[in-house]
N, C-alpha and C positions, 0 to 999 in steps of 0.2 A: 891049441894052435896059437902061435904068437905072431904079432905083426912086428916087423923089423924095419928100421929106417936108418940108412947109412951104416948097416951091419950092426945096428943096435936093436936090441929087443925093446919094442915100444910097449906093447900091451898084448895081453892074451886075448885072442879072438875067440869069442864063444862060438857055439855051434851056429852055423850059418842058417839063417831063416831063408824062407823061399821068397826073395824080393823080385819084383818085376817092374820094369819101367813102363809107364803108361804110354800108349801110342802117341798121344798129343799132350805132352806135359804142359802145365800152366806156367807161363813166365811171370815172375814177380820181380819187383825192384830189389828185393832183398837178395835175390840169387846172385847178381853180379858182385855184390859186396861180399857174399860168402865165398864166391869163387876166387876173389882176390885175397883171401885170407892166407897168411903164411902157413905152409904145410906143417911146419914144426908146431905151430900153435894149434893147427887144425887137428893134429894127432891127439891133442888133449881134449878136443871138443867133439869131433865126429868119429864115428867108427869107420873103418876102411870101406865098407860098402857104400856108405853115404858119400864119401869122397869120390868114389867112382861115379856115383849118380850126379854129384855136383859137376864133375868134369864134363859129363854128358850134357848137362843143362847149359853149361857155359858155351858149349859149342852151338847149342840151339839158340842161345841168346844172341850170339854174333850173327847168326843167320837172320834172326828177327829184326835186328837193328838195320841190317841191309835192306830188308823188305820194307821197313818203315820209311827209310829214306827214299826208296823207289816210289812208295805210295804218295808221299808228300810232293814229290816232283810231278807226279801224275795229277794230283789235285790242283797244283798250281797251274798246270797247263789247261786243266778244265775251266778254272776260274777265268783265265784269260779269254776264254771263249764265251763267258756269260754276257747277256744283253745289257747294254748301257742305257741309262735313263736320260732322255734328251733334254727335258726342261722341268723346272720346278712348277708344280701345279698352280693354277690361278683361279679366282672366283669366277664362276659362270653365272651371268645374269646379275640382277640386283635384288636387294631385299629392302623393304620399307617397314618401319615400325608398326606393329599390330597390337602390341600389348602382350603377346604370347612369345614363348621361346621359339627361335628359328635357327636353322643351320644352312649354310650355303651349299650350293653345288659347285664341283670343281672341274676345271679343264685339265687334261693330261694327268689325271689321278688314276693309278692302277693299284688297287688295294693289295694285289698279289706281289707288287714290287716295292711298295712303300708302306711304311707305318705312319699314320697320322697322330699327332699329339697337340698339345696346347688347348686353346679355347675353341671348341668345335661347335658350341651352341650359345646363344645369348638372346636377351629380350630387348634391352634398351638400344636406342640408336647409338652408333659409334663405330670405331675401328677395333678389330680384334686380330690376334695372331694365332696361327697354327704352325706346327712343325711337321716336316716330312723327312722321314729317315729311311734310306734304302734298306730293304730286307736283305738277308744273306743271299748272296749270289747276284746282287745288284749294286750298281754304283752310278754316280752322276757322270755326265759325259766328260767332266773335267777330271774324272778319275777318283774323286773323293767319295767317301761314304758317310760323311757326317750329316747331321740333321740340317735342313735348310728351312728358313722362316718365310711364311707367306701371310699377307694381310687380307682380311675380308671385312666388309662393312654392312651395317644396317642403316639405311637412310632415315631421316626424319619424316614423319607424316605431315601432310599439308593441312593447315587450318585457315578458315576464312577470317578476314579482319572483322571484329565485332562492330556493331553500329547501334545507336540508341533505338530502342523499340518503344513506340508510342510517344506521348508528349507529357510534359510536366507543367503545372501552372502554380505560380506563387501561392503559398498558404501561410507563410509566416513561420513555418517550421522547416527544419532541415529535411531535404529529400535526396534520394539517390535514384538514378535512372534504371530502367530495365534494359537488358542488352540482348540483341539478336546475335546469333553465332558465337555466343560466349559460353565456354566450358571451362570452369575453374581448374579442371584437371589437366587442361591442355595449355592454357595461357595464364599469366599472372597479371592481375589488374592493379594498376598504380595511378599516380597522379592525383587529380582532384576527383574524388568519387562521390562526394555529397556537397550540397550547397543549399543556401536558404534564399538568397536574393535572386530575382529574375536576372537572366544573363546567360553567357556562354562560359563553359568550363572545359578544361582539357584533362581527359583521362588517358592513361597509357596502357597498352597491352603488350606483354613480352612473352613469346613462345617459351614453353618449358623445354626441358632437355631433349624430349623426343619429338618435338614439333617445330615446324617452320611455317611462315606465311606462304600463301600460294605463289608469291613471286620469288620464293626461295630464300627470303631474308629471315634472319632470326633476331634482329634488333627490335627494340621497342617501337611501336607505332602509336602516334598521338591521334586520338579520336575526340572530336568536339561533341559535347552534349549540352542541352539547353533547358532552362526553366523559363517558361513564358510569363508575361505579366498578367496579373489578375485584373478583372474588370474594375474600373474605378467607380467611385460613388461620391456624390456631393449633396449635402443637405444644409439648409440654412435654418437658424432658429426662429426666423420670422419671414413671412412672404410679403408683408406690408408694413409700412411705417408712416406715422403721422408726426410731423414736426410743427408744433403750434405753441401758442403762448410765448414763453421765453426760451423754449427749447429750440436751439439752433442746430444741434447735432444729435444723431442717434447712431447706434452701433448694431451691426448684424454679425453674428458669429457663424462662421462656416465650419462644417465638419466634413472632412474628406478622408477617404482611405488612402493611406500612403503619404507621400511627401511632395506631391505636385504643387507647384506655385499657384497661389490664388491671385486673380486679377479681377478688376471690376471697372465698369464704365457707365456713364449716365447718358440717358437719351436726351436730356436737356440740362446743360450746365448752368443755364440761367435760373433754373428752379432749384437744382440740387447738384452738388459735386460729390465725388466719392474718392476715398483713399483706402489703401489696404496695408495693414501691418500684420504679417503672418496670416492668421485666420480671422483677424478682426477687421471688419469692413466698416469704416466710418463715413456716414452720410451727413453732409452739411447743407442745411436749407439756405437758399439765397433769396428767393422771392416766392410769393404765394403761387401755387400751381401744382401740377402733377408731373412726375417723371418716373421712368422705369430704370432701375439699376440692374444691369446684367452682370452676373458673377460667373467667372470661368475658373476651372481647375485644369492645369496643364498635366500632361503625362508625367508620372513620377518614376522613381526607381523601380518600383514593383507593381505599378498599376497603370492602366491605360487612362486616357483623358475621359472623364464622365461628361454627361450632358450638362449644358449650362442651366443655371437657375436665375430667377428674377425676383426683384423686390419692387413692389409698387409703392411709390413715395408720394405723400401729400404734404405739401408745405403750406401751413397757415401761419404766416409770420405775425408775431405780436407787434402791434403798433406802439411806437414809443410814446404816443399820446394815449394815456389810460382811457379817456372817454371814447376813443375810437375802437375799443375792443369789446367783444361780447363776453358775458359771464364765463362761458366755457374756456375761452382763450385766457381770461384772467386766472381761472382755476389752474389751467395747464401751466401757466407761467409760475404760479405759486408752487405747484407740485414739482416743477423742474428745479426749483431753487434758484431760478434766474430772474425772478421778479425784481429783486433789488437792483439788478443790472439794467432794468428797463425803465423803472419808475422810481419815484421818490415819495417820502412821507409828505402828505399834504396834497398829492395829486388826487383829483376827484373824478368820479364816474357817475353819470346820470342813472337814476332808477325811478321807474314809474311806480308810485305807491298808490294803491287803490283799495280802500277798505275802511271799516269803522274800527277805531281803536279807542276803547273806553267810550267817551262821549263824542269824540272827534271823528268825523268822516274826512278821511284824507283822499284826495283825488288829484294828483299832480306829480310832476317830475321834480325830484329833489336829488341832491348829490351826496353820495357817501365819499368820504376822503380817507386816505391811507393814514392809519395811526403808526404803523411799523411793520417790519418784515420779520418773520420767525420770532415773534415777540415771546420772551420768557420761555424759550423752546424746551428747556429741560423739564418744565412742568406742563406747559400749554401746547407743546408740539411744534415741530419744525415744518419747513416747506409750507409756509402759510403767510397770508396777508391779513392783518387786522384792520378793520374799517370802523368808522363812526359816522352816524348821521348828526349834523349834516351841514351842508352849504347850499346856497342857491346858485343860480346860474352865474351870478356876478362874483361869486366867491365869498359872500358874507356867511359867517358862521351862524347857524340857526339851531333852535330846538323847537320841537313841536309843542304847542300850548293849546289848551282847550278853553272853553268858556268858563270853566271853574278855576282858571288860573288865579292863585293867591288866596283861594277860599278853602275853608275846612269843611269836611263832610264825609259822608259815606257813600255817596253816589259814584257812579262810574266816572272816573276822571284820572288824570295822571297823578295819582296819589301813591305813596309807598304802601300804605295800608288804609283800610276804610275806618280805622279808629286810631286814636293817638297812642300807638304802641309800636315798639320795635321787637316785641316778643316773636320768637321764631326766626329772627334775623332775615338775611336775604333769602334764604332757601324757602321760608314760609311766607314771604311777602306777597301781597296782592299784586304789586308791580310785576314780580317775576312770574307768578302763576296765571295772571290774567292779561295784563297790558302787553307784556313782551310777546306772549303767544299770539295775541291778536295782531300785533304789528307784523310778525313773521308771515301770518296768513295774508296780509295785505300786500306782500311783495310778489313780484312776477314769479311764475313757476321756474323760469330759467335761473333766477337768483336763488330761489329756495333750494334748487338742486345743487348749488355749489357751496352753500353755507353749511358748515359742519359744527357739531357741538364742540365747545371749548371748555377745558377744565379751569374753573375759577375758584380761588380760595376766598372765603369771606367769614365773617362772624355769623354763624347760622343758628345762634341761640338767642342773642339779644338780652335785654333786661338791665342794661346799664352797668355791667361788670366787665372789667378788663381781664378776662380769663382766657389764657392761651388755648385751653381745651375746647373753647367755643368755635375755634377756627377750623373749618372743614371745607371740603370741595363739593362743588356741584358741576353738572354738565349742562351747559346752556348754549343754545344757538343764538338767542338774542339776550343781551345782558346790558346792565349799566356799568359804567366805569367805576373804579374804586378810588378813594381819596389818594392813596399812594400812587396809583397809576397816572393820576393827573398832576399831582403836585410833587411827587418824589419825596414826600415827607409826611409825618403823621401830625394830625391836628386833634381829631376827636375819635378816631377809629381805634379798635382793639389794637394794642401795641404789638401783638404777635402776628397780625395778618400781613405786615410788610415783609415778613420772612418768606412769603410765598408769592410776592408780587414784585413787579418791576415797573418803573415809570415808562410810559409810552414815548417813543422817539419824537413824535409830533410835538408833544408838550415839552419834552426835554430840550428840544431845539429852540424853545423860546416863543413858540407860537401862542397867540392869545387864547385865554381860557374863557373869554367873554363870548356869550352866545346871545343871539337876538331872536325875538319871536318870529316863527316861520311866516306868520300872517301880518307882522308889523315889524319889518326888518330894521326899522329905525329905533326900536325899543329893546334894550337889553333885558334879559330875563334870568331868573334863578333856574338852575337845572340840577336834577337829582343825581346823587351818587348812590351806590349800593352799600356803602360803609355804615355799619351800625355804630351809633355813638356809645362809647364805653363809659360815659359819665351820665347818661340819661336813658330812662326806660322808654321814652317816647320819641326820641329824635333819631334821624338818619342824616348822613352827610349830604352836602350840596355845594354848588359853586355859586358864589354871589354875582350880582350884576356887574361888579368890578373885577371879577375873576379871582376873588379870594375864596378861601375855604371856610366852611361853616357847617352847621347842622340845624335841622328844624323839625317841626312836628310831622309825624309820619302821615297824618291824614289831610295834609294840605296839598293842593294841586300846584305843581310847578312844571318847568320845562322837561321834556322827554327827549334825550339825546342818546339813543341806544348804540351799542357796538355789536359787531359780528365778525366771524372769521371765515375766510375762504381758504380751503386747502384741499 
């Protein structure tokens, strides 16, 4: 069997199989395309039976297209009848920061009609956005179906304003306060957070991102905190002061905690006045008497004002007339270094001498006069007054003489030695070891208490040789003057001894060297010196009746004119 088209034999048709159309053929997009195929070309592609089938399908396709159009119009009509959404949902109620994640509740939110998106959960305080999109079958009342945005918020949590907890007191080291209501996780601490000095300081507190103060503010608040002053203290290096002799002023040193100003006042300005320089309090004696100095310390930067302190002052003013002062006042004047400002070389002071010295019993008042102040201080010591006996009440220069005056011998008398020798020099002499000690014992105790040992260099070997090695020192409370100390030059003494001696101011000033017998003041006398003759083994130095220098036999009794030092 052949298929013909326009009277042309197209193709042999095989034996026809048993084809049947399905009751509900499936429509595909390819079928319309196939149905539109040119039959001429189709004869080359499809067998005749399939063309028949395609023609049937095409008819069915046309029916389906019509049905689809009808369905779409029906759907559109149904959509027009869908429920419209009246409003965009809004946050219901409020949220406050808790530190945990939170989600808001919504007004006008129907999950069946809307799909929610965006930020639906948060932890920190702030404003967030969500989106609401109508689901299928829904639209906004304005007819749109696009997503709409809604804001929701988490509010800041409230915090109390911090305040200083407890108190601080100045210690000298940096300190920081403790704070009530302060949580570093909620607020930031700033400003001045530590201090050393007493006073007020300003700290600041600023809420962090999730917090606000109770009044709703979020800016920094200033909080005042304080360091209190420590208890002040005041001490003085002395509580009493005596101004005597030549000492007119004295100082008291105050020690106080901090920098409070020191002030002072006197209870009796006629007795003593007071001035202050820093922590040094200077007290000046005016007249003899007593006064109380009150010392105060004001409140300072870091300390409170301490209790007042007092100094008891006794003024015993030295009299410019040497004879009107007691031994202790003279000593104090010497020790103060002010004696030379009060008195002069040659000024005399009465001393009651009572005792046996050698063969002479002395019982009377005689005068010691000032030889000099701070004499030969580098060797013999400073702050001192050197004296010599003596003078009588009328001012005549005297020396003590005994009944053996001018005679030789070995008996007790004012001899340098009991034999005619200078062996042993000054140090080993009878005069030094016996007579001088006896004279010291004859002095009043109040004078013995103020006389001190003096370093004196002499030839302490003797023998008539001018040997520098013979010159050594002794410590003497009562001593005889040396040749150089009286004359300021060498006559018979060891030539090396002057290297350790100085001439006394009294004689250097030109005062007479002539002395008269204490018991016959109209008669001049020889008086002994401690200088060993460097040219004789038996002689020691002396001053002649005319005031000239010389030397004589050691065992002869001559005038005794001793010296001593008060310091």
